[in-house]
C-alpha positions as CSV (number, residue, x, y, z in Angstrom):
1,X,63.9,56.6,-53.7
2,X,61.7,59.6,-52.9
3,X,59.9,58.0,-49.9
4,X,62.1,55.6,-48.1
5,X,60.7,52.4,-46.7
6,X,60.2,52.4,-42.9
7,X,61.6,48.9,-42.8
8,X,64.8,49.9,-44.7
9,X,65.2,53.1,-42.7
10,X,65.1,51.2,-39.4
11,X,67.4,48.4,-40.5
12,X,69.9,50.5,-42.4
13,X,70.6,50.2,-46.1
14,X,73.5,47.8,-45.6
15,X,71.8,45.3,-43.2
16,X,69.7,42.4,-44.0
17,X,66.0,42.9,-43.2
18,X,66.0,39.6,-41.4
19,X,68.2,41.1,-38.7
20,X,65.3,43.4,-37.8
21,X,62.9,40.6,-37.2
22,X,61.7,40.1,-40.8
23,X,62.4,36.4,-41.2
24,X,61.8,36.0,-44.9
25,X,64.3,34.7,-47.5
26,X,66.5,37.3,-49.1
27,X,69.9,38.9,-48.9
28,X,71.6,42.3,-49.4
29,X,71.6,41.8,-53.2
30,X,67.9,41.1,-53.5
31,X,67.2,44.0,-51.1
32,X,69.3,46.3,-53.4
33,X,67.5,45.0,-56.5
34,X,64.1,45.6,-55.0
35,X,64.9,49.1,-53.7
36,X,66.3,50.1,-57.1
37,X,63.4,48.6,-59.0
38,X,60.8,50.3,-56.7
39,X,62.5,53.6,-57.3
40,X,62.7,53.1,-61.0
41,X,59.0,52.4,-61.5
42,X,57.9,55.2,-59.3
43,X,58.4,57.7,-62.0
44,X,56.7,58.4,-64.3
45,X,53.8,57.8,-62.1
46,X,51.6,54.8,-63.2
47,X,47.8,55.1,-62.9
48,X,47.3,51.9,-61.0
49,X,48.8,48.7,-59.7
50,X,48.6,47.0,-63.1
51,X,50.6,49.9,-64.6
52,X,53.2,49.5,-61.9
53,X,53.4,45.7,-62.6
54,X,53.7,46.4,-66.3
55,X,56.5,48.9,-65.6
56,X,58.4,46.5,-63.4
57,X,58.2,43.7,-66.0
58,X,59.6,46.1,-68.6
59,X,62.9,46.7,-66.7
60,X,66.1,44.7,-67.2
61,X,65.4,42.8,-63.9
62,X,61.7,42.4,-64.9
63,X,62.5,40.8,-68.2
64,X,64.8,38.2,-66.7
65,X,63.6,34.7,-66.0
66,X,64.4,35.1,-62.3
67,X,61.8,37.8,-61.7
68,X,58.0,37.7,-61.5
69,X,55.1,39.8,-60.1
70,X,52.8,37.7,-57.9
71,X,50.3,40.3,-56.8
72,X,49.2,43.8,-58.1
73,X,46.3,45.3,-56.1
74,X,44.8,48.7,-56.1
75,X,44.2,50.3,-52.6
76,X,41.5,52.7,-51.5
77,X,43.0,56.1,-51.0
78,X,41.8,59.7,-50.5
79,X,45.1,61.7,-50.6
80,X,48.2,61.8,-52.8
81,X,50.2,60.7,-49.8
82,X,48.1,57.6,-49.3
83,X,49.3,54.3,-50.9
84,X,47.2,53.6,-54.0
85,X,48.9,50.3,-55.1
86,X,50.3,47.2,-53.5
87,X,52.7,44.8,-55.3
88,X,54.3,41.6,-54.4
89,X,57.2,40.4,-56.5
90,X,59.6,37.5,-56.4
91,X,63.3,37.3,-57.2
92,X,64.8,33.9,-57.7
93,X,68.4,33.4,-56.7
94,X,69.8,30.3,-58.3
95,X,72.4,28.1,-56.5
96,X,75.9,29.5,-56.7
97,X,79.2,27.9,-56.1
98,X,82.5,29.5,-55.2
99,X,84.3,29.1,-51.9
100,X,81.2,27.2,-50.9
101,X,77.7,26.4,-52.2
102,X,74.9,28.8,-51.7
103,X,71.5,27.1,-52.1
104,X,68.9,28.6,-54.4
105,X,66.1,30.6,-52.8
106,X,63.1,32.8,-53.7
107,X,63.0,36.3,-52.1
108,X,59.6,38.0,-52.1
109,X,58.9,41.7,-51.4
110,X,55.7,43.5,-50.5
111,X,55.8,47.1,-51.9
112,X,53.3,50.0,-51.7
113,X,53.3,53.2,-53.7
114,X,51.7,56.6,-53.4
115,X,51.8,59.5,-55.8
116,X,55.3,60.5,-54.7
117,X,57.0,57.1,-54.7
118,X,57.5,54.1,-52.5
119,X,55.8,54.2,-49.1
120,X,57.0,50.8,-47.8
121,X,59.2,48.0,-49.1
122,X,59.8,44.8,-47.0
123,X,60.6,41.2,-47.4
124,X,57.6,38.9,-47.1
125,X,56.9,35.2,-47.2
126,X,56.3,34.1,-50.8
127,X,52.7,33.1,-51.3
128,X,52.2,29.4,-51.7
129,X,51.5,28.2,-55.3
130,X,51.6,31.8,-56.5
131,X,51.1,32.2,-60.3
132,X,53.1,35.1,-61.9
133,X,51.0,37.9,-63.2
134,X,51.0,38.9,-66.9
135,X,49.4,42.3,-67.2
136,X,47.1,42.8,-70.2
137,X,48.9,44.6,-73.1
138,X,48.4,48.3,-73.8
139,X,47.3,49.6,-77.1
140,X,50.1,51.4,-79.1
141,X,50.2,55.1,-78.6
142,X,52.9,56.4,-80.9
143,X,52.9,58.3,-84.2
144,X,53.1,55.8,-87.1
145,X,55.5,56.6,-90.0
146,X,52.7,57.1,-92.5
147,X,51.6,60.2,-90.6
148,X,54.4,62.2,-92.1
149,X,53.4,61.9,-95.8
150,X,49.7,62.2,-94.8
151,X,50.3,65.4,-92.9
152,X,52.4,66.8,-95.7
153,X,49.7,66.0,-98.2
154,X,46.8,67.5,-96.3
155,X,48.7,70.7,-95.6
156,X,49.4,71.0,-99.3
157,X,45.7,70.6,-100.1
158,X,44.4,73.3,-97.8
159,X,42.6,76.3,-99.3
160,X,44.7,79.5,-99.9
161,X,43.1,81.2,-96.9
162,X,41.9,78.4,-94.7
163,X,39.6,78.8,-91.7
164,X,39.4,76.6,-88.6
165,X,36.8,74.3,-90.1
166,X,39.0,73.6,-93.1
167,X,42.0,72.5,-91.0
168,X,39.9,70.6,-88.6
169,X,38.2,68.6,-91.4
170,X,41.5,68.0,-93.1
171,X,43.0,66.5,-90.0
172,X,40.0,64.4,-89.3
173,X,39.9,62.9,-92.8
174,X,43.5,63.1,-94.0
175,X,45.4,61.4,-91.2
176,X,45.5,57.5,-91.1
177,X,43.0,55.6,-89.1
178,X,44.3,53.8,-86.0
179,X,45.8,50.4,-86.9
180,X,45.0,47.2,-85.1
181,X,48.0,45.4,-83.7
182,X,48.1,41.9,-85.2
183,X,49.5,40.4,-82.0
184,X,47.3,42.1,-79.3
185,X,44.4,42.8,-81.6
186,X,44.1,46.2,-80.0
187,X,43.5,49.4,-82.0
188,X,46.2,52.0,-81.5
189,X,45.4,55.2,-79.6
190,X,45.2,57.9,-82.2
191,X,47.6,60.9,-81.6
192,X,46.1,64.2,-80.6
193,X,46.3,67.2,-82.9
194,X,46.3,71.0,-82.6
195,X,46.7,73.8,-85.1
196,X,47.0,77.5,-85.5
197,X,46.2,79.8,-88.5
198,X,47.9,83.1,-89.2
199,X,46.6,84.6,-92.4
200,X,47.4,82.1,-95.1
201,X,50.0,80.3,-93.0
202,X,49.1,77.2,-90.9
203,X,50.9,75.4,-88.2
204,X,49.9,71.8,-87.0
205,X,51.2,69.6,-84.3
206,X,50.5,65.9,-83.8
207,X,51.5,64.5,-80.4
208,X,51.0,61.7,-78.0
209,X,50.9,61.7,-74.2
210,X,54.1,59.6,-74.3
211,X,56.1,62.5,-75.7
212,X,56.1,61.8,-79.4
213,X,55.8,65.0,-81.4
214,X,55.4,65.7,-85.1
215,X,55.0,69.2,-86.5
216,X,54.2,70.7,-89.8
217,X,53.4,74.0,-91.4
218,X,52.5,75.7,-94.6
219,X,54.5,78.8,-94.5
220,X,54.4,81.3,-97.4
221,X,53.1,78.5,-99.6
222,X,55.8,76.0,-98.7
223,X,54.9,72.8,-96.8
224,X,57.3,71.2,-94.3
225,X,56.8,68.3,-91.8
226,X,59.3,67.2,-89.1
227,X,59.5,65.4,-85.8
228,X,61.2,66.2,-82.6
229,X,64.0,63.8,-81.6
230,X,65.5,63.1,-78.2
231,X,68.0,65.9,-78.6
232,X,65.1,68.3,-79.1
233,X,63.4,67.0,-75.9
234,X,66.7,67.5,-74.0
235,X,66.9,71.1,-75.2
236,X,63.2,71.4,-74.2
237,X,62.1,72.6,-77.6
238,X,58.3,73.3,-77.5
239,X,55.9,70.9,-79.1
240,X,52.9,73.0,-80.2
241,X,51.1,74.5,-83.1
242,X,52.5,78.0,-82.3
243,X,56.0,76.5,-82.5
244,X,55.2,74.8,-85.7
245,X,54.0,78.0,-87.2
246,X,57.0,80.0,-86.1
247,X,59.7,77.5,-87.1
248,X,61.4,78.5,-90.4
């Protein structure tokens, strides 16, 4: 965790928070789960409390029936170091039997985040009659499969010596329109595009803010379209029109 909770720092990572005067249900395991979760959703940075709640619910712990977000609230802030979001989540520990019986309990945690990570994490009393939060869905923001044949087709139809207006018009009219998700009824966010022309050769890139990248070119009259995969990202291959134009 980039910014360690003051409560956890004072108590020590291996001690129960209750031993420091925080008398709220929880144990070492729920402390560990919460610390791990807070660190996991701190990066990539989310724009607001709702984004953090959505990220928490997308984790392995968040998808389990024993986890719920009870509060997600934006905070007034003026600096990157100031907390901008406040979350309260609940971890349910069912009854366990072994050498003895451990009764079930609910452990709630109040967590605040700034630009750099977690600024505080501590046990708190679970709000009475709290209703779990279900953040509204986000529109899709990927590159649909039908973009590949569409990009290949529009590159093949460009004039022999295209100018910027030719490529710009081809991209605006030749790529598929955003689809509407039948479940969320939200229109997808269209990918962004960029291009570069060098004589009769053209390089085009289609990309999303989430890291999806499709490139294509018409090089010496030959059209090629390809996408970067996870190995390419690990090798930090560039996603840009210049790279599309210079790739054989």
